[in-house]
Steps between C-alpha positions, in 0.01 A plus 500: 500500500478157337299640217740789454792245480308278256418801279867605500611148398233469234580836352866432500433168307292660231742790461790258444302320240415826330857619470656174370803553292706279270861386561793744403833359398689834509487871464449680160731788610720632777425827678740701719409601846480874571591498860809407716480322834699532805810268531501557881144368534583222254797402713300491814243265322778270379671481848169435671483827691198610318194265420310657216190301594480678837675838455444611146178541283557137385208454266616776278846341465668821462791366717600294181669822388704509832605136447598591141704798632682259737594303184612163642405156368341439843281806454364367180434170654317654793285698247397189307424318824279787642307531170461119462360459853270785461349347182467153679313658790209546253350794670116568473429750230283711747789521749719811547768340293275575190427859580529693168806717600677210659441275206616765237810558702578135536468407129673811394799421726512143386483601132761773519743271686424182295826478333691538833340234718266284271717429195761323706235276665374173389246478212229382735540811713512723190167362384344519846575873536387584151168316571463693820573830333241422225248400760536806702490720183164350409371568852617860470306532180179397695585741788543778230139449399384558858725791591372856520821653657723664243829437677402138555420478136837627394675259747294213362581593132864531589501137618302371193730685258832398659386127541380476156807650353702186596218248433360613160631652174226748502282648775128477446298829525819708564318810367227459753752447776684830400161681514453382845841622599445843337161547664655410831774758451257765418279424807799487743728784382490869419587668171831613663593141572436499872276260679142626580560418867808719495696217653833444326535143637166408331635645174833323538333164550267557197801602291680180593214292377494695163876471455472123536223492243682736267827284501296186400316676211833624368607142418167396339460598143218719340371658822457869518583609847564864409238631740627284792854622439396857501303459823804329665716794395247750647486320832876475500528879457272562794689255729840634396374839595381363836843344565721739705871539465570236768326228288184476709155640436391811662299421819148578380214251496690195601826594291712427811425128507647442138812309470793700347624180325145427356469869381835473328432169329167616382613842361809333330250260309339810329803516279615859529480794728162672455401859518433633855180702563492847640129485553288182511166677530262207486675296776606819686873541534752749409880435478743801511861485428765748633879510459551197707163467654180301433156579641175295463180676611150354543290749307188296528222458243212736395233355711571282814214339684697244682869392505737248669729792606456852620822617340389806294798707408751288701836474336829296525830673438835350399844638473687282253424144614421601859147548630459816707129536546272211507158365595490245765429183295299189559479229750527200273235235543330664788130426540448751781268766367596763755871463385405522136293808559789661701745455221241610250431828679626848384729506807699195371592688193719807437211743445264739678204416723263716707398428853620140461238428241581307168489698182305222338234307696612133484130395541372707216263718708628822344596596146833650407576703187851566368506802282708800359790273408783695344837353397767720349854434404759778418876519470510601867289219641153324518189613689210278602195680625176329612206525731253255663173532688545228747421722793229713346206329674673461829658850529396706191858517374709376207869390511733635228850354469781632275828309456790657311819319406792711388717410201768736615577370846411211728185634647140418562257772591134460599207702605175380677214723493163465687230695328154579652230439253180480707400553865391135536603241749710581805782743509825292471766543768822411328662335201802265538736479207693183535843389351589139590867468494701191397649300799855566369459866578557673833320841568646795677298817571705812478467820700328681216227239472617315200570123502820322373462168340826307551519185283708204610702529174614853596293749300274747677164659392339804687129550534368835587163667508337845548303344778705445820284247662701206373501166709715203482326169589570141508335259243531152357565395137366162377713310252534146366803461719326602817395807672738789564487798733513836313431866558234730359507880455163655588409860412210608715292781330223669705168524321258646754496832315440343160154664454639834575810473303346301215829354409787364715824375336831331601824494299763237545833418332740208490855608383825287460760637732797263437554208275672161577 
């Protein structure tokens, strides 16, 4: 233990010698922050109801934006005091305070908000913070040499470019830094602009880093950032397509945990409203627009060996700004694997599963192909038709789903088809087609077997099917504001005769009955 401490201290000493920087008397240019803070949080800090050292991610200093949003002289004074005290604490360079991502966030926030809280401080404080920014920037350059993670490299480069933009007239090796960014984007994203993980929150965070870099490059002369700008636009197009009419992301692959305000701020920084995709084949989503409806469908990718969600062919359905059909969301921050697996299951999504088995094996033990994708649009409506092999090795069947959105009336029609392809595995018993219904909707089953969806705002949709075995069950939806009880409609389709019939299908329809 003693040797470990001595080694830590010795390495810290030599590191500090290695990254020595001269004194700076002022900034060479001013840069404007891209993001707004919360005045409510800022007010709590100013009044002492919130201690940023204990309750916020203090070492990143993002709370400076909250203090700036509060706007008082006291808020500015508190900002200077907290930064000054942090510098005086002289943290060990091998401590968590000098983690690459934390360091980049900190010096970026200091640099973007320099004019607000530093310029009004004493000259001694100005010199101190500029020296600290320069020292941390040099340390980031050393960390960049050792990094093998593409996202970490982009984050490090962001800190270097932003800090150097206020310290120096020119940024050394800017061309090489832009190459690192471009290589990282190619590695992390698909040609359609989506993230290779399919997670919109990962893409949102990446886009925010790139927007900050782009804004700084725009005020520095003789830098060609054309490619970066094009990549930002492409990612913005994807995320704007993933943003639903209520301002939130669709609840696929972690989309439910994204802040509506962060989504809005980020997409507003793109500069203009981008095109919205109909098909994003590489990332695996389709967006279908009706008269007043929006539907987002998980169409999967060509070859799936493992995945974080078993949500193939699940969809979310909106009428105007109101969510009608949803997935169940995420439990934010949960470390319990059984809860994560439960919310990643097919049953937690508005899709079909067979004998309570997931359509994608979350552990990667069976491969799943998605094929026969057809997307057609006419004056009457739009048809999505697609098939997957997720149940082939288990039951010898494929699942085909068709979704049709009318352009003539407020209607969503669907067809699920189970197709026997080989007499392998066990004979399946039944398929359950689930529609998780938003908590603001009450369900009433009618005498003829259809279901009325009464929204709290007064409009009514009707769900009907050619299969009469329709169940109404309780469920729970997980949101950033807590967990809410909801209902689900489940159509039960018997499959025990699938090998004799070769094909068993179920038609279902959602139709608007009355408006507001």
